[in-house]
C-alpha positions in Angstrom: 0.0 0.1 0.0 2.8 2.4 0.9 4.3 1.8 -2.6 1.1 2.8 -4.2 0.9 5.9 -2.2 4.4 7.1 -2.8 3.7 6.5 -6.6 0.5 8.6 -6.3 2.5 11.2 -4.5 5.3 11.2 -7.3 2.6 11.6 -10.1 1.0 14.4 -8.3 4.3 16.1 -7.5 5.4 15.9 -11.1 2.2 17.2 -12.3 2.4 20.1 -9.9 6.0 20.9 -11.0 5.0 20.9 -14.6 2.2 23.3 -13.8 4.4 25.6 -11.9 6.9 25.6 -14.8 4.0 26.4 -17.1 3.0 29.4 -15.1 6.5 30.7 -15.0 6.6 30.5 -18.7 3.1 32.1 -19.3 3.4 34.8 -16.6 7.0 35.7 -16.9 6.3 39.3 -16.8 5.0 39.2 -13.1 7.8 37.0 -11.9 10.0 38.5 -9.0 13.2 36.6 -10.4 12.6 36.3 -14.0 16.1 35.2 -14.6 15.5 32.3 -12.2 12.8 30.2 -13.6 14.4 26.7 -13.1 13.0 24.4 -10.5 14.8 24.8 -7.3 16.6 21.7 -5.7 14.1 21.3 -3.0 10.9 21.5 -5.1 10.4 17.9 -6.1 11.5 16.5 -2.7 9.2 18.8 -0.8 6.3 17.9 -3.2 6.9 14.0 -3.0 7.7 13.8 0.8 4.9 16.3 1.7 2.2 14.5 -0.5 3.5 11.1 0.3 3.5 11.7 3.9 0.3 13.4 4.1 -1.3 10.5 2.1 0.3 7.8 4.3 -1.0 9.6 7.6 -4.5 10.2 6.3 -4.8 6.5 5.0 -4.4 5.4 8.7 -7.0 7.8 10.0 -10.5 6.7 10.5 -12.2 9.2 8.2 -14.5 9.2 5.2 -13.0 8.9 1.7 -14.3 12.2 0.7 -12.6 14.1 3.8 -9.4 12.2 3.1 -9.5 13.4 -0.5 -10.4 16.9 0.6 -7.4 17.2 2.9 -5.0 15.5 0.3 -6.2 18.0 -2.3 -5.8 21.1 -0.1 -2.3 19.8 1.0 -1.4 19.6 -2.7 -2.4 23.1 -3.1 -0.5 24.3 0.0 2.6 22.7 -1.2 2.5 24.4 -4.7 2.0 27.8 -2.9 5.0 27.2 -0.7 7.1 26.3 -3.8 6.2 29.3 -5.8 6.4 31.7 -2.9 9.9 30.4 -2.0 11.2 30.5 -5.5 9.4 33.6 -6.9 7.9 35.3 -3.8 4.6 35.0 -5.8 1.4 33.0 -5.5 -0.3 32.8 -8.9 -4.1 33.8 -9.3 -4.4 30.9 -12.0 -3.6 28.4 -9.2 -5.7 30.1 -6.5 -8.8 30.5 -8.4 -9.4 26.8 -9.4 -8.8 25.7 -5.7 -11.3 28.4 -4.5 -13.8 26.8 -6.7 -13.1 23.3 -5.8 -13.8 24.1 -2.2 -17.4 24.9 -3.0 -18.6 21.2 -3.4 -16.8 20.2 -0.3 -18.4 22.9 1.9 -21.8 22.5 0.3 -21.6 18.7 1.2 -20.5 19.5 4.6 -23.3 21.9 5.3 -21.1 24.8 6.6 -21.4 27.1 3.6 -22.3 30.3 5.7 -19.3 29.7 8.1 -16.8 29.1 5.3 -17.9 32.0 3.2 -17.6 34.3 6.3 -14.1 33.0 6.8 -13.2 33.7 3.2 -14.5 37.4 3.5 -13.1 37.9 6.9 -9.6 36.4 6.0 -9.2 38.4 2.8 -10.5 41.5 4.3 -8.4 41.5 7.3 -5.3 40.7 5.2 -6.2 43.4 2.8 -6.2 46.0 5.8 -2.9 44.6 7.0 -1.5 45.0 3.5 -2.4 48.5 3.6 -1.0 49.2 7.0 2.3 47.5 6.1 2.6 49.2 2.8 2.5 46.0 0.8 4.6 43.8 3.1 1.6 41.5 3.0 1.1 40.9 -0.7 -1.9 40.2 -2.7 -1.1 36.6 -2.9 -1.4 36.3 0.9 -4.7 38.1 0.9 -6.2 35.6 -1.7 -4.5 32.7 0.1 -6.3 33.6 3.3 -9.7 33.8 1.4 -9.0 30.4 -0.2 -8.1 28.8 3.1 -11.3 30.4 4.7 -13.4 28.8 2.1 -11.7 25.3 2.6 -11.4 25.4 6.5 -13.8 27.8 8.1 -13.4 30.5 10.5 -12.1 28.5 13.6 -9.3 27.0 11.6 -8.5 30.2 9.7 -8.0 32.0 13.0 -5.6 29.4 14.2 -3.7 29.6 10.8 -3.4 33.4 11.0 -2.2 33.4 14.5 0.3 30.4 14.2 1.5 31.6 10.8 2.3 35.1 12.2 4.2 33.7 15.1 6.0 31.1 13.1 7.0 33.7 10.4 8.1 36.3 13.1 10.4 33.7 14.7 12.0 32.7 11.3 12.4 36.5 10.4 14.0 37.2 13.6 16.4 34.3 13.3 17.3 35.3 9.7 17.7 39.0 10.7 20.1 37.9 13.7 22.1 35.5 11.3 22.2 38.4 8.7 20.5 36.3 6.1 17.8 38.8 5.6 17.5 42.5 5.8 14.5 44.6 6.8 14.1 46.1 3.4 14.1 42.9 1.5 10.9 40.9 0.7 9.8 38.1 3.0 7.8 35.1 2.0 4.9 34.8 4.6 2.6 32.4 3.0 4.8 29.3 3.5 4.4 29.8 7.2 0.6 29.9 7.1 0.7 27.0 4.7 2.6 24.9 7.3 0.2 25.8 10.1 -2.6 24.7 7.8 -0.8 21.5 6.8 -0.6 20.7 10.6 -4.2 21.3 11.0 -5.0 18.8 8.3 -3.3 16.0 10.3 -5.8 16.6 13.2 
């Protein structure tokens, strides 16, 4: 069974990597580092190990197939956003919009449409305000990501993601600042840390 799961993870990882590369070529004009469009060394290992680990853990949980599929699909999306934000400090609208639409059948089946819609509006709205306050330190991709996560996970989980993501990113930023690997005037990728907290919540 584990061999089959890892094969599935590899297929999904390769598909994700191809999609990312196609987005880099299609939307080259918006890339932060257009001279660096090749896959980073960590991309495929992150996708394969992340998806494989998630699939193995979920297969051992006593949950409905629909719920397991929902969590694995969301994990796939989160891992891809982590890759593009680390590589290009960018999360593509062409990636976020399909996953926003994919959330709708799951929340309709779960009977939590109002809560999840509220989470999407509140998450996007609050991060838009933060973006204005921080003068763009919180980017448009982060705003849309929180809306998408709100649709998928609802208000309670989104609150945990926001608090945990800010704490984790703050600790990482402080460590990088002290080690002189990052300067305050340089861009900082926040979304991977929100994604990490969201991935942790998917395992509960």
